[in-house]
N, C-alpha and C positions, 0 to 999 in steps of 0.2 A: 438483548437489544439489537436493533438493526440500524445501519446507516446505508443509504443508497444515494450516490452522487453520479451525475453524468456531465461529461465535458466533451464538447465538439471541438476538434482540431482540424487543421487544413491538410496535413500530410496523409498519404494513403496508409492503410492499416498495416501493411507489411513493413513499411519504413518505421512506423510507430513501434511495432513489435521489436524491431532491431534496436530501437532507441532505449529499450528497458535495460539499462546498464547500471553499473555501480555509480557512475557519474550522475545519472538521473536520480538514482536512489538518494545520493548525498544532497542533491539539489532539493529534494522533497522533504528532507528532515527539517523539523521546525526550528527556527533560529532561537527561540526562547528556551529550548531544552537541549543542552549539549548532548549529542549522540556520537559515540565512537563506533565505527563499523569494524568489528573484530574479524568477521568473515562474511563474504558475499560471493556465493558460487554462481548465482544467476537466477533465472526464472523458469527453469525446466524441472521436471519431476525428479525428486531426490536432492535438488539443490538446497543448501542451507544458508540462512542468514542469521548471524550472531551480532547482537548489538549490546553496548553498554550505555545506559542512559543515566545522566547525572541529574539527580533531584536534590537541589540545594546542598545538603551536607552528606548525602549518601548516593551510592550508585546501585542500579538494578540491571540485571541481565534480561535480555529478551532474545530467545532463540526460536526461530520458525523454520519449518521445512516445507518445501513445495511438494504437495501431495498429489497434484494433478496438473497436467498441461496438455491442452488440446488445440489443434489447428484444423480449421475447415476452410472452404473457399470464401466464407463471409465473416468468420470470427476466429480470433485466437484468444484463449484465456488460460490463466493459471491460478491456482489456489495455494495460498500459504496458510499454514495452521500453526498456532503457537504450541511450542513444546515446553519452553520455560518462559514464564511471563512475569512482568513486574507485579509487585504486591497488590495492585488495584485490579488486576485481571485474573480470572480463573479459566477463561475460554476465549480463543481468538480464531476466527475463520474469515479469510479475506479473499474474495474472488475478484480478480482483475480481468475485466472483459475489454477486448479491443475489437470493435465491430466496424466492418466495412460499410461506408455510406456512399451515396452517389457522388458527393463532393466531400472528401475528407474521411475522418474516422471519429467514431463515438467511443470515448473511454468511459467505462462504467466501473465504479468501485462498489461492491456489495460486501458489506462488513457485518458480521455477526459476532457479538462479544458478550461476555458475562463477567460480573465481578463476584467476589466472594459472597456478597450479600446482595439481595435484590435492590435495596436502596442504593448500594454502591454503584450498580449499573446505571441507575437513573442519574446519580450525581456525576458520573464519569462521562455520560453521553455528551453534554455540551462541549467539553474540552476536546474529546475525540472528533466530534462533528466539525468543530472549527479547525482542528488540525488538518483533517482530510479535505475540507472545503477550501482551505488555503492552497492546496495542491492544484486546484483548477487553474489558477493564474500561472503557476509554474508549468503545467502541461501545455498551456497555450504559448508561453514564451519558448518552450523547448521545441514544440512541434509545429508552430505556425510560421517559423522562419522559412522564407522562400529559397 
């Protein structure tokens, strides 16, 4: 399954790239699902992110590694891929694109994921879509400040 979301913010793309910190990552975590950040190296190739997600009465680990990070004159992007995923996911690939615009920056989330079963992907889609769509307001708050 794929999720594609675009968010336009006012700051220039190099400033936005520098803002991809642990603090932003924490701001982007959903308030309805407690997440503990065990490790956050950053957003460059080889960096790792380890999370512990609390689901009602049990916890699940989520480990991702940044497998690619590229910077050009008009775009910066990085890709994180799931290494250890919660029970409902069997595959995770998230490309974070930061594109230079005439005025501001376009943030694009390109997510590809799979569940253990095809139906699981379909039933997981709405929750993941809403979680990542809610990031749009946070991106605007974070990067639209003058």
